[in-house]
C-alpha positions as CSV (number, residue, x, y, z in Angstrom):
1,Q,145.7,104.4,139.0
2,M,144.4,102.1,136.2
3,K,142.2,99.2,137.2
4,K,144.0,95.9,136.9
5,Q,141.3,93.6,137.9
6,C,138.2,93.3,135.7
7,D,136.2,90.4,137.2
8,Q,133.5,88.8,135.1
9,K,130.1,88.2,136.5
10,L,128.8,84.8,135.5
11,L,125.3,83.4,136.0
12,I,125.1,79.7,136.5
13,R,121.7,78.2,136.0
14,M,120.5,74.7,137.0
15,K,117.3,72.8,137.3
16,T,116.1,70.7,140.3
17,E,115.2,67.0,139.9
18,C,111.8,66.2,138.3
19,V,109.2,65.2,140.9
20,P,105.4,65.1,141.1
21,C,104.2,68.7,140.9
22,S,102.4,68.5,144.2
23,L,105.6,67.6,146.0
24,N,107.7,70.3,144.2
25,L,106.4,73.1,146.4
26,K,108.9,72.2,149.1
27,T,111.9,71.6,146.7
28,Q,114.9,73.8,147.5
29,C,117.7,74.8,145.3
30,P,121.2,73.6,146.2
31,A,123.2,75.8,148.7
32,G,124.2,79.1,147.2
33,Y,121.5,79.0,144.5
34,T,118.4,81.2,144.3
35,K,115.1,79.8,143.2
36,I,113.8,81.7,140.2
37,T,110.5,79.8,139.8
38,N,107.6,79.9,142.2
39,G,105.0,77.6,143.6
40,T,105.2,74.1,142.1
41,G,107.8,75.2,139.5
42,I,107.6,74.5,135.8
43,P,105.8,71.4,134.4
44,D,108.4,70.7,131.7
45,C,109.7,67.3,132.6
46,R,108.8,63.7,133.3
47,Y,109.6,61.5,136.2
48,Y,109.7,57.7,136.3
49,L,108.3,55.1,138.7
50,E,109.3,51.5,138.5
51,I,106.5,49.1,139.3
52,K,107.6,45.5,139.3
53,T,108.7,44.9,135.7
54,H,107.4,48.1,134.2
55,T,108.7,51.7,134.3
56,L,105.9,54.3,134.1
57,S,106.5,57.9,133.1
58,F,104.5,60.8,134.5
59,P,104.5,64.5,133.8
60,G,106.3,66.3,136.7
61,C,107.6,69.7,137.8
62,R,111.0,71.1,138.6
63,H,112.4,74.4,139.7
64,H,115.0,76.6,138.0
65,C,117.8,77.9,140.1
66,M,120.4,80.6,139.6
67,K,123.8,81.5,141.1
68,E,125.9,84.6,140.5
69,F,129.6,83.8,140.3
70,E,132.5,86.3,140.0
71,Q,135.3,85.0,137.9
72,P,138.5,86.9,138.6
73,E,140.0,88.3,135.4
74,C,142.6,90.9,134.6
75,C,141.8,94.0,132.6
76,Q,143.3,94.3,129.1
77,G,147.0,94.8,129.2
78,H,147.4,93.1,132.5
79,W,148.2,89.5,133.3
80,G,149.4,87.0,135.8
81,P,148.1,86.1,139.3
82,D,148.5,89.8,140.4
83,C,147.3,91.4,137.2
84,M,150.6,93.2,136.6
85,G,150.9,95.7,133.8
86,K,153.5,96.0,131.0
């Protein structure tokens, strides 16, 4: 019995919104994603505050999140919704 289904494992990465680092401790990843950064996250972004007519930019932090996703795929020599062979 040859294997017909050869699912591909995909890693989807995303970053949370940039916020003040002190507030980022409580930031959660979206449902289904795993947080891969700790504490206040990574200080690699800037967030903006609008004060009257000015927009000020401050260094901030964000978390990196990851999700494993299985993409259904047929093995070589098989095709179609049921991965039928030749």
